[in-house]
C-alpha positions as CSV (number, residue, x, y, z in Angstrom):
1,M,0.0,0.0,0.0
2,E,1.3,3.4,-0.9
3,N,1.1,6.4,1.5
4,L,0.7,10.0,0.5
5,F,1.8,12.4,3.2
6,A,0.4,15.9,3.3
7,P,1.0,17.0,6.9
8,W,0.2,20.7,6.2
9,R,-3.5,19.6,5.7
10,M,-3.8,18.9,9.4
11,E,-3.8,22.6,10.1
12,Y,-7.0,22.9,8.0
13,I,-8.6,19.8,9.6
14,E,-7.9,20.8,13.2
15,K,-8.6,24.5,12.9
16,G,-11.8,25.5,14.6
17,K,-14.3,28.0,13.3
18,K,-13.3,31.6,14.2
19,D,-15.7,34.3,14.9
20,S,-13.6,36.7,12.9
21,C,-13.2,36.8,9.1
22,I,-9.9,35.2,7.8
23,F,-9.7,37.7,4.9
24,C,-10.2,40.8,7.2
25,D,-7.7,39.3,9.6
26,V,-4.9,38.9,7.0
27,L,-5.6,42.3,5.5
28,K,-5.2,44.0,8.9
29,E,-2.2,41.9,9.9
30,N,-0.2,43.6,7.2
31,N,2.3,40.7,6.9
32,D,1.8,39.9,3.2
33,E,4.7,37.4,2.8
34,K,3.5,35.3,5.8
35,N,-0.1,35.4,4.6
36,L,0.8,34.7,1.0
37,I,-0.6,38.0,-0.3
38,L,0.9,38.7,-3.7
39,T,-0.4,42.2,-4.2
40,R,-2.9,44.8,-2.9
41,S,-4.8,47.3,-5.0
42,S,-7.2,50.1,-4.0
43,H,-10.2,47.8,-3.4
44,S,-8.9,44.3,-3.4
45,F,-5.9,42.0,-2.8
46,L,-4.6,38.8,-4.4
47,I,-3.7,35.8,-2.2
48,L,-2.7,32.2,-2.7
49,N,-5.3,29.8,-1.4
50,K,-3.8,28.1,1.6
51,Y,-5.8,24.9,0.9
52,P,-5.7,24.9,-3.0
53,Y,-7.6,22.8,-5.5
54,N,-4.6,22.9,-7.8
55,N,-1.1,24.4,-8.0
56,G,-1.3,28.2,-8.4
57,H,-4.8,28.5,-6.9
58,L,-5.3,32.2,-6.2
59,M,-8.1,34.3,-4.9
60,V,-9.0,38.0,-5.6
61,V,-10.5,39.2,-2.3
62,A,-12.4,42.5,-1.8
63,N,-10.9,44.8,0.8
64,L,-14.3,45.6,2.2
65,H,-16.2,42.9,4.2
66,K,-19.2,42.6,1.8
67,K,-20.7,39.3,0.7
68,E,-22.8,40.2,-2.3
69,I,-21.5,41.4,-5.7
70,E,-24.3,43.9,-6.0
71,E,-23.1,45.7,-2.8
72,F,-20.0,47.0,-4.7
73,N,-19.9,50.2,-6.7
74,N,-18.5,50.3,-10.3
75,E,-15.0,51.5,-9.2
76,E,-14.7,48.6,-6.7
77,I,-15.9,46.0,-9.3
78,L,-13.5,47.4,-11.9
79,D,-10.6,47.1,-9.4
80,I,-11.5,43.5,-8.4
81,F,-11.8,42.4,-12.1
82,S,-8.6,44.3,-13.1
83,L,-6.7,42.3,-10.5
84,L,-8.3,39.1,-11.7
85,S,-7.1,39.9,-15.2
86,K,-3.6,40.7,-14.0
87,A,-3.5,37.4,-12.0
88,I,-4.5,35.4,-15.1
89,R,-1.8,37.1,-17.2
90,V,0.9,36.3,-14.6
91,L,-0.2,32.7,-14.1
92,K,-0.1,32.2,-17.9
93,K,3.5,33.6,-18.0
94,V,4.8,31.7,-14.9
95,L,2.9,28.4,-14.7
96,S,1.7,28.0,-18.3
97,P,-1.7,26.5,-17.6
98,Q,-3.8,25.3,-20.4
99,G,-7.0,26.7,-18.9
100,F,-8.6,28.2,-15.8
101,N,-11.6,27.6,-13.6
102,I,-12.8,31.0,-12.4
103,G,-15.4,30.8,-9.6
104,I,-17.5,33.0,-7.4
105,N,-19.4,31.1,-4.7
106,L,-22.1,33.4,-3.3
107,G,-23.5,31.9,0.0
108,E,-22.8,28.7,1.9
109,V,-25.3,26.7,-0.2
110,A,-23.3,27.6,-3.3
111,G,-20.1,26.3,-1.8
112,A,-18.6,29.4,-0.2
113,G,-16.1,28.4,2.5
114,V,-15.8,32.1,3.5
115,K,-19.5,33.0,2.9
116,D,-19.6,36.6,4.1
117,H,-16.6,38.1,2.3
118,F,-16.6,38.4,-1.5
119,H,-13.8,36.6,-3.3
120,I,-13.1,35.1,-6.7
121,H,-11.2,31.8,-7.1
122,I,-8.7,31.4,-9.9
123,V,-7.7,27.8,-10.5
124,P,-5.1,27.0,-13.2
125,R,-5.8,23.8,-15.1
126,W,-3.6,21.5,-17.2
127,Q,-4.5,18.6,-19.4
128,G,-4.4,15.5,-17.3
129,D,-4.3,17.3,-13.9
130,T,-7.2,15.2,-12.7
131,N,-6.5,11.6,-12.2
132,F,-7.6,8.6,-10.1
133,M,-6.5,10.1,-6.8
134,P,-9.6,12.2,-6.1
135,L,-11.9,9.4,-7.3
136,L,-10.4,6.5,-5.4
137,S,-8.9,8.0,-2.3
138,E,-10.5,11.5,-2.1
139,T,-7.0,12.9,-2.2
140,K,-5.8,15.8,-4.4
141,V,-2.1,16.0,-5.3
142,I,-0.6,19.5,-5.3
143,S,2.7,19.3,-7.1
144,E,4.4,22.3,-5.6
145,H,4.8,23.8,-2.1
146,L,2.8,27.0,-1.6
147,R,5.9,29.0,-0.6
148,T,7.7,27.9,-3.9
149,T,4.7,29.0,-5.9
150,Y,4.6,32.3,-4.0
151,N,8.3,32.9,-4.7
152,K,7.7,32.3,-8.4
153,L,4.8,34.7,-8.6
154,I,5.8,37.6,-6.3
155,P,8.3,39.2,-8.6
156,Y,5.5,39.9,-11.1
157,F,3.5,41.8,-8.6
158,Q,6.2,44.0,-7.0
């Protein structure tokens, strides 16, 4: 029997629900490298997903704690989607994905893990990146450490 070790996942499994918002917390903490924040703009920031679906999984997160897209004004929407566009350009250059899943989950029933703070998922995809692991063992293989991915991407956002 083969074993797949992913000890960093235990942090996710063991962490309890917090009363505070994780996105608001990392924004206030102002320690971008520790929190894997790649860049900040006027109304949003770009962060690596700490529990990614795939290598290079990023999120564009609104600075303001709002949960519905219609709560934002046009300037805020333009800023969020401009950062989304820049993130895609950088991911194409650095990781050469063959496609992307771009997702906005509005509400818990829609799959939002952080249901009260608007964010957009950017998941790079490659031909063959899905295999038997998720089907047979409910395990997803992430091929690169988060810190390595962060170090590859950060020069393009400084």
